[in-house]
Phi, psi and omega in degrees: 000130175244112182289133177243130176231123181230128174271131181245123182252105178257137181292147177117197182293134180049065190284339186271130173219175186220151172241125178238130183204180179247119183295328182282315181275350176063037176239156183208162172241146174252130181251127180054061181295148175283161181302324182275087190285350182299333180296326179283320180292320178296315180296321179297317177297317180300322184268352181069039179241164175250135173273114184252344181217147174230126182243131178246123176268346174204135183270133176289159184293333182216146177047073182302133178300333178307312181294318180296318181293320177296316181296316182283341181266002176079028179255000000 
């Protein structure tokens, strides 16, 4: 297992999020996703990985990105 940690800086409110994954199994988790979830899905396609988990350390007041990322990721 090779741990991958990537900091993702999206412009706007609460811009920092993270991708943590396993390079061998090609799976990853996104921590504190930004509302605009296409950046995570696009990056996953570029790297050939699957997003299998989404972790929120604080919930935004409206339209949680967790739900959007799950819906667009087919979960």
